[in-house]
Structure formats: C-alpha cells, structure tokens
C-alpha positions in Angstrom: 0.6 0.0 0.1 1.0 3.8 -1.1 1.5 5.5 1.3 0.1 8.8 0.4 -3.7 9.5 -0.6 -4.5 12.5 -2.8 -7.6 13.7 -1.9 -10.6 15.9 -2.5 -13.4 16.9 -0.9 -16.9 19.0 -2.4 -19.4 21.1 0.0 -23.0 22.0 -0.8 -26.1 23.2 0.7 -27.2 19.9 0.6 -24.5 17.1 -0.1 -20.3 16.5 0.7 -18.7 14.3 -1.1 -15.4 13.6 -0.9 -13.1 11.0 -3.1 -10.0 9.6 -2.8 -7.0 7.5 -4.6 -3.9 6.4 -3.1 -0.8 8.5 -5.6 -0.2 4.9 -7.0 -3.5 4.8 -9.0 -5.1 2.3 -6.4 -8.1 1.7 -3.8 -10.4 5.0 -5.7 -12.9 5.3 -2.5 -16.4 7.6 -2.8 -17.7 9.0 0.3 -21.0 11.0 0.3 -23.0 12.9 3.2 -26.1 13.9 1.8 -29.9 13.2 2.6 -30.6 10.4 0.1 -26.8 8.9 1.5 -24.6 8.5 5.1 -20.9 7.9 4.5 -20.0 10.1 7.2 -18.8 6.8 9.9 -17.0 5.4 7.1 -15.4 8.3 6.6 -14.5 8.5 9.7 -13.4 5.2 9.8 -10.7 6.3 6.2 -9.3 8.8 8.1 -9.0 7.0 10.9 -7.0 4.8 8.8 -5.0 7.1 7.5 -4.2 8.8 11.1 -3.0 5.3 11.8 -1.2 4.1 9.6 0.3 7.8 9.3 -0.9 8.2 5.4 -0.1 11.4 4.6 -2.6 13.3 2.7 -2.3 15.7 -0.6 -4.6 17.7 -3.0 -5.3 21.7 -3.2 -6.1 24.2 -1.3 -6.8 21.4 1.4 -5.3 23.2 4.0 -7.0 25.9 3.9 -10.7 24.4 3.3 -11.2 20.8 2.9 -9.2 20.2 6.1 -10.9 22.8 8.2 -14.0 20.2 8.0 -12.5 17.9 8.5 -10.9 17.5 11.4 -13.9 19.4 12.5 -15.7 16.3 12.1 -13.3 14.5 13.8 -12.9 16.3 16.5 -17.4 16.2 17.3 -17.0 11.9 16.3 -14.3 12.1 19.6 -16.2 14.5 22.0 -19.8 12.3 20.9 -17.7 9.5 21.7 -16.9 11.1 25.1 -19.9 12.3 25.9 -21.7 8.8 24.8 -23.8 10.8 22.7 -24.8 9.5 18.8 -22.8 11.3 16.9 -24.4 12.3 13.3 -23.3 14.7 10.4 -25.2 16.2 8.2 -24.1 18.5 4.7 -25.6 21.4 5.9 
C-alpha cells in the first residue's frame, strides 16, 4: 500500500462528497453525506486509518478548506464518543 492519498472534498448546502485515490492510482474511494446517503461513519473510519498508518493526505487548497471540515468532523466524533452521544453529520 502506498502511503500518500490524493483527495478532494466538495461541499454544497445539501451534500458533501469526497473522493480519494492512492498515489499509485489504486484504491479509489467515494464518500457522500446527504439526505440520500450518509457515509459519515465510513468517512471517519477512513481518516482514522490514515492517522493510524501515518498516511499523508495530498490535495489542492486542502489545508485552507478541506482540512477544516475534516478536523471539525473528527473532533466532533471524539466529543460524541466521550459523552456517549450518537454522532450524526449532515451537509448543513
């Protein structure tokens, strides 16, 4: 498995999408959080796996935009785990 992951996050009022691909072109993943589909748990598990395996995330403008959304979701999930509440995400 390659250590680098290329990714991009898109946000709209009713949907958040993210696509990832390993830097060797393999392992393409798609995630969606919307009224139609909610991959938020898969999304979080993907990032937990990246953290555990020290995988580098690569993208355009990710530090200024995408990372803030990902960081918010990870921190909210940690908070929910500590308080025992169910953690649910929406595009809003």
